[in-house]
C-alpha positions in Angstrom: -21.5 -17.0 2.0 -23.0 -19.5 -0.4 -25.8 -18.0 -2.4 -25.0 -14.4 -1.4 -23.7 -11.9 -3.9 -20.5 -10.3 -2.7 -20.6 -6.5 -3.4 -18.8 -3.4 -2.2 -21.6 -2.3 0.2 -21.8 -5.8 1.8 -18.0 -6.0 2.3 -17.8 -2.4 3.5 -20.5 -3.1 6.1 -18.8 -6.3 7.2 -15.5 -4.6 7.7 -17.0 -1.5 9.3 -18.8 -3.7 11.8 -15.5 -5.3 12.8 -13.1 -2.4 12.5 -15.3 0.7 12.5 -12.8 3.1 14.2 -9.9 1.9 12.1 -11.6 2.9 8.8 -10.6 6.5 7.9 -12.3 6.7 4.5 -14.1 4.4 2.0 -14.8 5.1 -1.7 -15.1 3.3 -5.0 -12.8 4.5 -7.8 -13.5 2.5 -11.0 -16.0 0.3 -8.9 -13.2 -1.1 -6.7 -13.9 -0.8 -2.9 -11.0 1.3 -1.6 -10.4 1.7 2.2 -8.0 4.1 3.8 -7.3 2.6 7.3 -5.1 3.3 10.3 -1.9 1.4 9.9 -2.2 -0.4 13.3 -5.1 -2.5 12.0 -3.6 -3.7 8.7 -2.6 -7.1 10.0 -5.9 -7.9 11.8 -8.0 -6.5 8.9 -6.2 -8.6 6.2 -6.4 -11.7 8.4 -10.1 -11.1 8.9 -10.9 -10.7 5.1 -8.8 -13.7 4.2 -10.4 -16.0 6.8 -13.9 -14.8 6.5 -16.5 -16.4 4.1 -15.8 -13.6 1.6 -12.4 -15.4 1.0 -10.2 -12.6 -0.2 -7.4 -15.0 -0.5 -5.1 -13.6 -3.3 -2.7 -10.7 -2.8 -2.3 -9.1 -6.2 0.1 -6.3 -5.2 1.8 -4.4 -2.4 3.3 -1.0 -3.3 4.5 2.1 -1.7 3.5 5.7 -2.2 5.1 9.0 -1.3 3.2 12.3 -0.9 5.9 14.7 0.4 3.4 17.6 1.0 1.0 15.5 3.1 2.6 16.3 6.5 2.4 13.4 9.0 1.2 11.0 6.3 3.9 11.3 3.7 4.3 7.6 3.1 1.8 4.9 2.5 1.4 1.2 1.5 -1.3 0.1 -0.9 -2.6 -3.5 -1.0 -4.6 -4.9 -3.9 -6.5 -8.1 -3.0 -8.8 -10.4 -4.9 -11.3 -13.2 -4.1 -11.2 -15.6 -7.1 -14.1 -17.6 -5.7 -16.4 -14.6 -5.3 -14.8 -12.5 -8.1 -14.3 -9.5 -5.8 -11.5 -7.0 -5.6 -10.6 -4.6 -2.8 -7.8 -2.0 -2.3 -6.5 -1.1 1.2 -4.4 2.0 1.9 -2.5 2.9 5.0 -0.6 6.2 5.4 2.0 7.2 8.0 4.8 9.6 8.8 8.1 9.5 7.0 9.7 10.0 10.4 8.4 6.6 11.4 8.2 4.6 8.2 7.0 1.3 9.8 4.0 -1.0 9.2 3.4 -4.6 10.1 4.5 -7.2 7.5 1.7 -9.3 6.1 3.9 -12.2 5.1 2.3 -14.4 7.8 -1.0 -14.0 6.0 0.0 -13.8 2.3 3.4 -15.4 1.6 3.4 -13.5 -1.8 4.0 -10.3 0.2 7.6 -11.4 0.9 9.1 -10.1 -2.4 6.7 -7.2 -2.7 7.5 -5.9 0.8 11.2 -6.2 0.1 10.7 -4.2 -3.2 8.7 -1.5 -1.3 11.4 -1.3 1.3 14.1 -1.1 -1.3 12.5 1.8 -3.2 10.7 3.7 -0.5 12.5 2.8 2.8 9.3 1.5 4.4 10.1 -1.0 7.1 7.8 -4.0 7.4 7.9 -5.1 11.0 8.1 -8.9 11.3 9.3 -9.5 7.8 11.6 -12.6 7.6 14.3 -11.1 5.4 13.8 -7.4 4.8 16.8 -6.6 2.6 17.3 -4.8 -0.7 16.1 -6.9 -3.6 16.7 -4.9 -6.8 19.1 -2.1 -5.9 22.7 -2.5 -4.7 23.3 -3.0 -1.0 25.6 0.0 -0.8 22.9 2.5 -1.8 22.2 4.9 1.1 19.0 6.3 -0.4 15.6 5.0 -1.6 15.2 6.0 -5.3 11.4 6.4 -5.4 11.2 9.0 -2.6 10.5 12.4 -4.1 13.5 14.1 -2.6 15.3 15.4 -5.7 14.3 17.9 -8.4 13.2 16.4 -11.7 15.6 18.6 -13.7 19.2 19.8 -13.3 18.8 23.4 -12.2 22.5 24.1 -12.9 22.2 23.6 -16.7 22.9 26.8 -18.7 22.6 25.2 -22.2 18.8 25.0 -22.0 16.3 27.6 -23.1 13.0 27.1 -21.3 11.2 29.0 -24.1 12.0 26.1 -26.4 10.1 23.7 -24.0 6.9 25.7 -23.8 7.8 27.4 -20.5 
């Protein structure tokens, strides 16, 4: 893409032409192209943007997200990617049910995803299919829960020594 300026609209058009039905939503918070996609295209889409002339060749981050009230799409994975050559950033999001917390591993495309996918598995319980070593990385192996899932109340409701009026409630 020598001589062409890479911008959000051009990249969005390129991706839409290739994966139109797989794109759920596109928007630009803080000027960063953000795509919400169907989880079944994550592998092919990331392979496409890495190998295309736009050269989005650096994986900045992989992280999980949990929206317990978003029925059928409670869990998600967010990918932040960067093209150093073209000075372009993109964010990709894929959501899915907590009853089937699986998405394809992208370690075959970005080797840096290895540790980040393990961390996301460790904290959210998201299974990355095809990951070479999907084991806990920060928490102990004997934990039977994933600490960043919003499954517990934020406060101890059994406490009697606390006066809510003192906390502005």
